[in-house]
C-alpha positions as CSV (number, residue, x, y, z in Angstrom):
1,M,13.9,21.3,149.1
2,T,12.1,18.1,150.0
3,D,10.9,16.3,152.9
4,D,13.9,13.6,151.6
5,A,16.6,16.0,152.2
6,D,15.1,17.2,154.9
7,F,14.9,13.9,156.3
8,R,18.3,12.9,155.4
9,R,19.9,16.1,156.8
10,A,18.0,15.9,160.1
11,T,19.1,11.9,160.7
12,R,22.7,12.4,160.2
13,R,22.9,15.7,162.8
14,L,21.1,13.3,165.1
15,L,23.6,10.5,164.1
16,F,26.4,12.8,163.9
17,P,26.4,15.5,166.1
18,E,28.8,18.3,165.7
19,P,31.0,18.0,168.4
20,E,31.4,20.6,171.2
21,P,34.7,22.5,172.2
22,V,36.6,20.8,174.8
23,Q,36.9,23.5,176.9
24,S,39.7,22.5,178.9
25,I,42.0,23.6,176.2
26,P,42.8,27.0,176.1
27,G,41.3,28.5,173.3
28,A,39.4,25.8,172.3
29,G,36.8,26.4,169.6
30,T,38.2,29.9,168.4
31,S,40.7,30.7,166.2
32,A,44.2,31.3,166.6
33,A,44.6,34.4,165.2
34,A,42.1,35.4,167.6
35,E,44.5,35.2,170.7
36,S,45.4,38.5,171.7
37,D,48.4,36.8,174.2
38,K,51.8,37.4,172.7
39,H,52.8,34.3,173.9
40,A,49.9,31.9,172.7
41,R,51.2,29.5,170.0
42,V,50.4,29.3,166.6
43,K,51.5,26.3,164.1
44,V,52.9,27.3,160.9
45,T,54.3,25.7,158.0
46,I,57.5,27.7,157.2
47,N,61.0,27.1,154.9
48,L,64.5,27.6,156.2
49,D,67.7,26.2,154.8
50,G,69.1,23.0,155.8
51,D,71.9,24.5,157.6
52,I,69.7,26.3,159.7
53,V,67.4,23.5,160.9
54,A,70.7,21.6,161.7
55,H,72.3,24.4,163.6
56,F,69.1,25.1,165.6
57,K,69.3,21.4,165.8
58,E,72.5,21.2,167.4
59,Q,72.6,24.1,169.6
60,A,68.6,22.7,171.1
61,K,70.7,19.6,171.9
62,C,73.3,21.5,173.4
63,E,70.8,23.6,175.4
64,G,68.6,20.4,176.1
65,I,65.7,22.5,174.7
66,P,63.7,21.3,171.5
67,Y,64.7,23.0,168.6
68,Q,61.8,24.9,167.7
69,S,61.2,26.7,171.1
70,L,65.3,27.5,170.0
71,I,64.1,29.2,166.8
72,N,61.2,31.2,168.9
73,R,63.5,32.6,171.3
74,T,66.3,33.5,169.2
75,L,63.2,35.5,167.0
76,R,61.8,36.7,169.9
77,E,65.1,37.9,170.8
78,F,65.9,39.4,167.6
79,M,62.4,41.1,167.4
80,L,62.6,43.1,170.7
81,G,66.3,43.6,170.4
82,A,66.1,45.3,166.8
83,K,63.9,48.0,168.5
84,P,66.3,51.5,167.7
85,E,65.2,53.0,171.1
86,R,66.0,49.6,173.2
87,M,69.3,49.4,171.2
88,A,70.1,52.9,171.7
89,K,69.6,52.5,175.7
90,E,71.9,49.6,175.9
91,V,74.5,50.8,173.6
92,G,74.3,54.3,175.7
93,G,74.4,52.2,178.2
94,V,78.0,50.5,177.8
95,L,79.8,53.3,176.1
96,L,78.8,56.0,179.4
97,D,80.1,53.3,181.8
98,D,83.5,52.9,179.5
99,H,86.0,54.8,180.5
100,E,88.5,54.7,177.7
101,F,85.4,55.5,175.5
102,L,84.9,58.2,177.1
103,E,88.6,59.9,177.6
104,Q,88.7,59.8,173.9
105,L,85.1,61.0,173.7
106,S,86.1,64.3,176.0
107,L,89.7,64.5,173.5
108,I,87.5,64.6,170.0
109,V,85.2,67.0,171.7
110,H,88.2,69.5,173.1
111,Q,89.8,69.1,169.7
112,K,86.7,70.1,167.2
113,M,86.2,73.0,170.1
114,A,89.7,74.3,170.0
115,A,89.4,73.5,165.8
116,Q,86.0,75.8,165.8
117,Q,87.6,78.7,168.1
118,N,90.7,79.1,165.6
119,K,88.7,79.5,162.6
């Protein structure tokens, strides 16, 4: 490297120093991917069908919230609700509180047990 190139680089650094990250902004100077908090927002670009976007915009307008927040909430509900253990627990709780279901289940169990004894 020549002395002339070193001088130009040093001059450029003096005239245009690299900006320091603003510390008052959470996560400033760090990668969003490195953020461990599950609720840290990450900007993404996603292609959605027009009718889906229109639906969420209409729903969000009725609820008085931004449509992107509604999409985020819907995805989170799906993500959390899609876990088999959670779904089984919720469905089990509903069924155990349903007396008609319990009566039908009892009837079926008695019929199956009687059929087994007759074999």
